[in-house]
N, C-alpha and C positions, 0 to 999 in steps of 0.2 A: 363463857366463851369456851370453856374446855370441851363440852360435848360437841359443839360445832367443829372445833378443830379435829376432834377425834374421828367424827363422821366424814370430814373431808378427806382426812388421810386414808380411811379405810376405803373409800370410793374411788380413789386414785390407784389402789393396788390392783394389779391384773388378776391376782388369784381370787378376788371378791366377786367373781362371776356367780350369778345366781343359778345358772342352768348348765348342765353337764353336756358333754359331747353327744352327738346323735348315734343311736344304734340303728343302723339302716336296716338290718335284717328284721328288726322288730316292726318297723313301720312299713315293711316291704309290700304286704298285700294291698292296702289302700293306695300307696304311693304308686305301684305299677299300674293299678286300674286308672288312675288319674293320668299317667303318662301316655298310656294307650288311648285314652280319650282324646288327649291333644293330638297325638299322632294321626288318629282317624279324622279329626277335623281339618288338619293341614293336608293330608292325603286326598281328601275329598275335593280340594282345589284342583287336583292334577289327574285324578283317575277319570277316564272317559266314561260316559253314561252306561255303556254296555258292560262295563267291568266293576260297577258300583258294588256288585254283590261280593267282591273281595273285601270291602270294608266290613261287611258283616262277619265274614269268617275271621278277620283280624280281631274284632271285638271278641269273638267267642275264644279264639287263641289267648288273648289277654286275660280273659277271665279264668280260663283254665289254668293258666300260669299262676295268677294270683291265688287260686285255690291250692296250687301245688306248693306255693310258698308258706302255707300253713303248717306243712308237715314239720319242718325244722323247729317250730315254735310250739310243738305239741306239749312239751313240759309244762308250759304255762307258768314260767317263771322269770319272764323278761319285762323290763321297763325302761322307758327313756324319757327325756325332758324332765328330769328329776331335779330337785333342789340339791345343791352341793353341800358338803360338810360346812363350808364357810357360811352358807345362808342359814344352815341349821344352827350354827353357833350365834347367829344373830336373833334366834328366838323362834325360828320357823321349825315345824315338825318335818320328819322325813316324808316327802310327798313327791309324787310324779304325776305328769299331765298325761302321760300315754303308758297303759299297762296292758300287756298281752298275757292276761291270766286265762283260766279255762273258760270262764264266762265270756270273755272277749272272742276266743277262738271259736266256740260253739255258734255264737251269734254271727261272726264273720263267716263261717261255713254256711249258715243259713242264708245270709243276704247275697253273698256271691254266688252260691249255688242257685238261689232263686233268680238272680240276675242272668246267670248262664242259661237256664231254662227258658226265661223270657226272651233272651236273644235268639236261642234256637227257634222259638215259636214265631219270632218277628221276621225271620228271613224272607218269607212270602210277602208280608206286609211292606217291607221296604222295597221290594222289587216291583210291587204292583200299585200301591197307594201312597206311601209316605216317602218324604225326601230322606234318602239314605244317610248322607254325612250328618245332618242335624240330629236324626234319630240316634244313631249310635254314639255320637258325642254326649248327647243328654243322658241316655241310658247309663253309660260308663260313669259319667260324672255323678249322677245320683247313687250309683252303686259304690263310688269311691267314698262319698260322704256317709253312706250307710255303714261301710265297713269301718270307717273311722270313729263312728259313734260309740260303739261298745267299749272301745278302748279309751275314751276320754275320761279323765279323772279330774278335770277342773271345769267349773261352770262355763268359762269362756269357750273352751275347746268343744264342750258339750253342745252349746248354742250353735257355734260355727258349723260343726258337723251335721246337726239337725237341719240347718238351713241349705248346706251344700246338698244334702240328700233330697230336700223338698222343692227347691227353687226349679231345677231341671224338671222335675215331675210336673209342674204347672204347665211347662211348654209341652212335654210329652202328651198330656191330656188334649191340648189343643192343637195338636200337629196335623189333624185331618183338615187341611186348608179348604175353604169354602163350605164346610159342614157347620150348619147353624149349631146343632146339638153339641157338637165338640167344643165350639166356642163358649157356649153357655156353661158346659161342664167345667171348662178350664177356669172360667170367671168365678163360678161357685167354689171351687177348689182353692182358687188363689185367695179370695176374700177371707174364707175360714181360716186358711192357713196364716195369712198375714195377721189376722186377729190374734190367733194363738201364739204367734212369734212375739207380737207386742206385749202380750199379757206375760209371756214367759221372761222376756227382757226386763220388764218393770219387776217382776218378782225376784230374778236374779240380782238386779241393782239393789233392791231392798236388803237381801241377804248378805251382799257384800258390804253394804253400808253398816250393818248391824255386826258382822264378824270381822271385817277387814281382810278377808282372804277369799280366793276362788277355789282352792283345792278341796275336793269333796271330802277327804278325810279330815282336813284342818277345819272345814265348816262343821263338821259332826262334833268336833271337839269344842269349838267355841260357842256352839249354840247352847251347850249346856251351861255356859256361864256368862250369858249376855247381860249387861248391865240393865238395871231396872227401866231406865229411860228408853232403852232400845228395844225392849222385849215385844211391844206392839209392833215396832216395825219388822222385827224378825218373823213374827207370826204372820203378818201381812204378806211378806216375801215368800215363805213357805206355801201359804195358800195360793197365791197367784202362780207360782211355779207350778204347783200341782194342776191348777186349772188349765195352764197353757199346754201341759202334756196330755190332758184329758182330751183336748181338740185334737190332738195328733193322734190318738188311739181311737178316735171315733166313738168315744163313750157317750152314751146319753146324758145330757141333751145336746152334745156337740156333734152329733152324727148326720145332720140333715143334709150334708153335701154327698154322702156316700152313693146312694142309688143313681142320682143323676149324673154323678161323675163317671161312674163305672159304665153307664150305658152310653154316655157321650164319647168316651175315650176309645181309642183303638183296643181291641180285645186283648193283645198282649200286655198293653200298658194297664188295663183294669186288672189282669193277673198279677202284674208286678205290684200294683198299689195294695191289692188284697193281702199280699204275703210280706214283700220287703217294706213297703210302706207302714205296715202294721207293726212289723219287727222293730223298726226304727223308733216309733212311738213308745212301744212297751219297753225297749231297752233303755231308753232315757228315763222312763218313769221309774224302772227298778234302780237305775243308778241314783237318782235324787232322793228317793224314798229310803231305800235300805242302806245306802252308803253315805248319803250326806244328811238325811234328816231322820235318823233313827230316834233322836230324842223327842220328836214331835209325833211318834207312832200313835199315840193316843188320839191325835188329830187326824192324820191320813189314813189310819187303819179303819175306822168306821166310815169314813167318807169313801173310800174305795170299795168297801163292802156294799154300800148303799149303791154306788154307781155300777158295781158288777151285776147287781140284782135287776136294776133298771134296764141296763144295756142288754142283758141277755133275754129279757122278757119282751122289750120293744122290738128287738131283732126277730125273734121267733114269731111273735104275733103278726109283724108285718110281712114276714116271708110265708106265713100261713095264708095271707089274704091275697097273694098273687093270683091272678086269673091266667089259667093256661093258654087262652087265645089271645091275649094282649100281646102287642109287639114288644119284642126284647124282654119278655118275662123270665126268660131263662137266666139272663145276666142280672135282672133286678132280684130274682130269688137268691143268687149267688151273693148279691151286694148285701141283702138284708141277713142272709146267713153269716157273712163276714162280721156284721155288727154283733149278731148273737154270739159268735165265737170270740169276739173281743170281750164280751162279758164273762166267758169261761176264763180267759187269759188274765182277767183282772182278780179272779177269786185267790190264787196263791199269793199274789202280792199283798192283797189285803190280810191274808192269813199271817204273812210275815210279821205284821205288827203285833200280833198276839202271841207268837211262839218264838221263831228264830228264823234267820236269814236263809236257811237251807230250803224253806219252802218255795222260794222263787225258782227252784230247780223244776218244779211241777210245770210252771209257766213255760220255761224253756223247752221241756220235753214235749209240752202240747203244741208250742209253736213249730217245732220241727216236723211233727206229724202233720199239722194243719198245712204247712208250706208245701209238703209233698203232694198230698192228696188234692188241695185246692188248686195248685197249678195244673195237676192233671185233669181236674174238671173243667178248667178254663181251656185246656188243649183240646178236649173233646168238643166243647162248645165253639171253638175256633174252626174245628173240622166241619161241623154241621153248618155253620154260618157261611161256608163257602158255597153250599147249595141253597140254603135257606136263610138269606141275610136278615129277615125279620126275627129270626131266633126265639120264636115262641116255644113254650114247654110243649105245646101241642105238637109242634114239629118233630119231637123226639119219639112220638108213637111209631112203634114198628122198627126202631133203629136196629134192633138185632137181626131183622130180615134183611136190611140193606148193608149193615156193616157190623157183623157179629163182634169182632175184636174190639171195636169202638165202644159197643153197648156194654160188653162185659167190663171193660175197663171203667166206664162211667159208673156202672152199678157198684163196682168195687169202691170207687172214690166216694160215691154218695153213702155207701154204708159205712166207710170209715169215719166220715163226718157225723154220721147218726151215732156211731159207737156201737155198731152190730157186726157180727160175724158175717162173712170171713174177714172183715176188717179188725182184726184182733188188735193192732196198734192203736186204732181209734177208741177202742173200748179201754185198753189199759191207760191211755192218756187221760180219758174222762175220769177213771177210777183214781188217778193220782191227784187230779185237781179236786175231785170230791173228798178225797182223804185229807188234803191239806185244810180244807175248811173244817172237817170234823176235829182233826187234831188240834186246831186253833181254838176250838170251842165255838165256832160259828154254826151252830146246828141249824139255825133259821136260814142261813145262806145255802147250805147243803140241801136243805128242803126245796128252796127256790129253784136251785140248779137241777134237782131231780124232776120237778115238774116241767121245767123247760126242755129237758132232755126228751121227755115224753111227748111234748108239743112238737119239737123238731122231728120226731120219728115220723109223724104224719106226712109232712111235706117231702121229706127225703124219701120215704117209702113210696109215696104217690108217683113221684118222678122216676124211680127205679122200676115200678111196675109198668109204667107207660112204655119203657124201652122195650118190653117183651110181649106187649100186646100185638095183636094183628094189625098190620097197616091198613090204612084206608086206601084202597086202590092198590096198584102195583108199587112195590118198594123202589125208591129212587136211590141209586148208589151215590155215595158222597165223594166228592173229588178229593181224594187223599192226596197230600204232598209229602215229600220225603222229610222236611223239617218238622211238620205238624205230626207225622207218624212217629218221628224220633222222639219228640217231646212226650208224646202219650206212652211210648214204650218205656222211656227212662223213668217217668213217674210212677208208671205200673210196676216196674221192676223195684223202684225204690220202696213203694208201699208194700210190696210182697216181702221184701227182705226184712223190713221193719216189723211186719206181722209175723215173720218167722222167728224174730227175736224181740218179742214185746218187753222183755225184762229191762230193756235199755231205759224206758220211761220210768220204771221204779228206781233204777239206778241214778238217773238225774235227779229224781225227787228226793233221794236219800243222801246224796253227796253235796258238798259245798263247792260252788262254782268259783268263789271269790278267794 
């Protein structure tokens, strides 16, 4: 009877709260993004059709403000929703559910910056084709979930953030009403993501059953001493959780939805999925492997290394086979290219299992480079699509004669993706990824990556060369708009700045972000 009485008396004390007060500044970036999303949805009910464009500028203003709120957090030393000293006295380790460390801030910069460029690129689409209120609400909601995910330090918050980022994306893909391809793309994306979520939730439930906690740091500690009868359950939970995140990252063999989804989605949404959607999956994968499951590195390390090799190979081979005269071949090539890039991004995470956690810095550096140049490539594709909606690769022949600035920008972006000068930052980012494999003793994976980089050179250079060939007939000027031109200019400027200071990639790869 004594233990029961003691527990009852402890639970009745107001000081026995398990969670501390909220640090509002720490959670401000995703919170502000979510608040603006709700504001835009409500405002859509009252704004007349001729002034719907104001909703887009409101969304852009909200994303700029959310990015500005990262500045006071730059020290990377804030946490909230933490267990209190009273909870720690009851046997819990010091743990927080939301942490704004340097890893969090860099990924939030990536996803909010990517959402901002997507919003700029979407201004014309919402005026001409897409319902404005719904689009801006869904985009901001997804961005809020994507900004929450890197700060999540317990499995429940991680899964919730993942779904908040993913669920609006389904609707964004299918937002072209009456378009059969858009509906099919949304359905494929939805079914694959729902499967991934179900597998992830099953894995998380197994991990919780085996460890009795959801906080990532506590999970890491307790997996080292799981009772023998629960060891199989813990192993199954770790494996299922990793499989679920492999779906989200579009790793082979869970990549089948990518090309059709990108083709069917509005172009700005395809750009958003290629950058922010990918960042969400890789962020979650880093957190569960490096932070929560380090004791199972001997399991997930080899598995991710094999997935990396398969993913980069399948993506590059499929991109190589794209026929330039096929409708939407430009978008399909970028879709398969994104699958190949996912393979490169997996390499440092796999390497972390064999050396140390600092290797994931190479993934973050590569993701930053990829975000800037891939969004820029999609911006030029959106420009060309205004005149040539079929968006074949062949339509880009002679682009330099019609739009010299757009051709130079696209050439720069493609060379960055290929890792060739003058795209110095693309070269340095690939070097950091390659070095992480070598330093971890994964020589075979470094060789596979080198072969794939050579394969990718062919289709990137073939597209680049086409831009400067003589056009067939008189060059047709492309209908440039201010938002699309601004998106191209911002991404080109970002790529140029990064190429002027390529050491940042080496710095990320050498410093600890956690």
